[in-house]
C-alpha positions in Angstrom: -5.5 6.5 -14.7 -3.1 7.6 -12.6 -3.5 6.4 -9.0 -5.9 3.7 -7.4 -6.5 5.8 -4.3 -8.0 9.1 -3.6 -9.9 11.0 -0.9 -13.1 12.9 -1.7 -16.0 14.4 0.2 -19.3 12.4 -0.3 -21.6 14.7 -2.3 -24.6 12.6 -3.0 -25.8 8.9 -1.6 -28.8 7.2 -3.2 -30.8 4.2 -2.8 -32.5 2.5 -5.9 -35.2 5.0 -5.5 -34.1 8.3 -3.9 -31.6 10.8 -2.8 -30.6 10.0 1.0 -28.6 11.8 3.8 -26.9 8.5 5.0 -26.8 4.7 4.4 -26.7 2.4 7.6 -24.9 -1.1 7.9 -26.6 -3.5 5.2 -28.0 -0.8 3.0 -27.1 -0.8 -0.6 -27.0 2.1 -3.0 -24.7 4.2 -4.5 -22.0 7.0 -3.6 -21.3 10.0 -5.7 -18.2 12.2 -5.3 -16.4 15.2 -7.2 -13.2 13.0 -8.0 -12.5 9.4 -7.8 -9.9 7.0 -8.9 -12.6 4.4 -10.0 -13.4 3.6 -14.0 -16.9 3.4 -14.7 -18.3 0.8 -17.0 -18.0 2.0 -20.7 -16.2 1.1 -24.0 -16.6 -2.7 -23.3 -14.8 -2.5 -20.1 -16.3 -3.3 -16.7 -16.3 -0.6 -13.9 -13.9 -1.0 -10.8 -14.4 -2.5 -7.7 -13.2 -1.6 -4.1 -13.9 0.3 -1.0 -15.2 3.4 -0.1 -14.2 4.4 3.6 -15.0 7.1 6.5 -14.7 7.5 9.6 -17.9 6.1 10.7 -18.7 3.3 8.0 -17.6 1.1 5.1 -19.0 1.1 1.4 -18.2 -2.0 -0.6 -18.0 -1.0 -4.3 -19.4 -3.8 -6.3 -19.7 -1.8 -9.5 -18.9 1.8 -10.9 -21.5 3.3 -13.6 -21.8 6.7 -15.2 -24.8 8.6 -14.6 -26.8 11.7 -15.7 -24.5 14.7 -15.6 -21.4 12.6 -16.5 -21.3 11.7 -13.0 -19.8 8.3 -11.7 -22.1 6.2 -9.3 -20.0 3.8 -7.1 -22.7 1.0 -6.6 -23.0 -1.3 -3.2 -23.8 -1.4 -0.1 -22.5 -0.4 3.6 -20.7 -3.5 5.0 -20.1 -1.6 8.5 -21.3 1.1 10.3 -22.8 4.1 8.5 -21.7 6.6 5.8 -23.3 10.3 5.5 -22.8 13.2 2.9 -20.5 15.8 3.6 -18.0 13.1 5.2 -14.5 12.7 3.9 -13.7 9.4 2.5 -10.8 7.7 1.0 -11.7 5.5 -2.2 -9.7 2.5 -2.7 -9.6 0.6 -6.1 -9.5 -3.2 -5.9 -5.9 -3.6 -7.3 -6.1 -7.2 -8.5 -9.5 -6.8 -10.3 -8.0 -3.3 -12.1 -4.6 -5.3 -12.9 -6.3 -8.2 -14.6 -9.1 -5.8 -16.4 -5.9 -3.9 -17.5 -4.4 -7.2 -19.1 -7.5 -8.1 -20.9 -8.0 -4.6 -21.9 -4.7 -4.2 -23.9 -4.6 -7.9 -24.9 -7.8 -6.9 -26.9 -5.8 -4.2 -28.5 -3.2 -6.8 -29.5 -5.9 -9.5 -30.6 -7.2 -7.0 -33.0 -3.8 -6.0 -34.6 -3.2 -9.5 -35.1 -6.4 -10.3 -36.9 -6.2 -7.6 -39.1 -2.6 -9.2 -39.7 -4.3 -12.7 -40.5 -7.6 -12.1 -41.7 -7.2 -8.8 -43.5 -7.8 -5.0 -42.7 -11.4 -5.3 -43.0 -11.9 -6.6 -39.5 -12.9 -3.9 -36.8 -14.3 -4.4 -33.8 -18.0 -4.5 -33.4 -18.2 -4.9 -29.7 -16.4 -6.2 -27.0 -16.4 -7.0 -23.1 -13.7 -6.7 -21.0 -13.4 -7.9 -17.4 -11.2 -9.1 -14.8 -11.5 -12.9 -16.0 -11.8 -12.8 -20.1 -11.9 -10.8 -22.8 -14.7 -11.0 -25.7 -13.5 -9.4 -29.3 -16.7 -9.1 -31.8 -15.7 -8.7 -35.4 -17.2 -9.5 -38.8 -15.5 -11.6 -41.4 -16.5 -13.3 -44.9 -16.6 -16.7 -43.4 -16.0 -18.6 -40.1 -12.5 -18.5 -39.0 -10.3 -21.5 -39.2 -8.3 -23.4 -36.4 -5.0 -22.6 -38.5 -5.8 -19.0 -38.6 -6.7 -18.7 -34.9 -3.5 -20.3 -34.0 -1.6 -17.7 -36.0 -3.5 -14.9 -34.7 -2.8 -16.2 -31.1 1.3 -16.6 -32.0 1.3 -13.3 -33.4 -0.5 -11.4 -30.5 1.8 -13.1 -28.0 4.8 -12.5 -29.9 3.8 -8.6 -29.0 3.4 -9.6 -25.4 7.0 -11.5 -25.2 8.1 -8.1 -26.7 7.1 -6.3 -23.5 6.4 -3.3 -25.6 5.8 0.0 -23.4 2.3 1.9 -23.5 2.7 4.7 -25.4 -0.4 7.0 -24.4 -1.5 10.1 -25.8 -4.2 12.4 -23.7 -6.5 15.4 -25.3 -5.2 14.6 -28.7 -7.4 16.7 -30.9 -9.6 14.0 -32.9 -8.0 14.7 -36.4 -4.7 14.6 -35.1 -5.6 11.2 -33.7 -6.9 9.9 -37.2 -3.8 11.1 -38.8 -1.9 9.0 -36.5 -3.5 5.9 -37.8 -5.8 5.4 -34.5 -8.5 3.1 -34.8 -12.1 3.9 -33.6 -14.3 1.7 -31.5 -17.7 0.6 -33.2 -20.6 2.6 -32.1 -18.4 4.9 -29.7 -19.1 8.4 -29.7 -16.2 10.7 -29.5 -15.4 14.4 -28.7 -13.3 17.1 -30.2 -10.2 15.6 -28.0 -9.5 11.8 -27.4 -7.1 9.5 -25.8 -4.8 7.4 -27.9 -3.4 4.0 -26.7 -0.1 2.6 -28.7 1.8 -0.4 -28.3 4.2 -0.1 -31.2 2.1 -0.5 -34.3 -1.3 -0.7 -32.6 -2.7 2.4 -32.2 -6.3 3.0 -31.0 -8.6 5.4 -29.9 -9.5 4.1 -26.2 -10.5 5.6 -23.1 -9.8 2.4 -20.9 -7.3 1.5 -18.5 -4.2 -0.4 -19.5 -0.8 -2.3 -18.9 2.5 -0.1 -18.8 4.0 -2.7 -21.2 2.7 -5.6 -22.8 4.8 -8.0 -21.1 2.2 -7.5 -18.0 -0.4 -9.5 -20.1 1.5 -12.8 -19.5 -0.2 -14.8 -22.6 -3.2 -14.4 -24.3 -5.2 -17.7 -25.2 -7.9 -17.8 -27.3 
């Protein structure tokens, strides 16, 4: 959450079916390191893209996913040279992709808050998709949402955008304390004893995703 560039030693390299010692120019595979600034796909948010660079080669990260053992796999291909296990690497997240993804994820939170205000507090997230280009928010309602209701939802959400509400982030909060704060949980998500709470004013949710520093960074929400 706190940086877009970091250094680490390459712990494992894999192809689609094997663990290998090296990947050469053009090879597709994945890179696993002990620590990473990359966000892995989860909670509806798409994983980060970027570059992993060593002295001998460059690896283009096309996706980041969680794998067995709670490890992060940086999936992509070698664009130049060769990379080997044990090499020191610089990991750089694509800033534009991350920034746009943050905007859409924070917009999802404001959208849910506005939907609950317009349609009722029965509205809860039943699924979502957050990418650098779009957001999708799934929920159930008693009937089709009218055009007028959608316009009102959009107006309410954008009102929060214009207020430039700062992010109030709470990490490692006991789950019981988070619920007392009024934090909403994502449908189908499993939570541990400690959670992360994302708050923009009266919008309070349990969330592990990446977010903007204040709602003004979103720019505008368009349904």
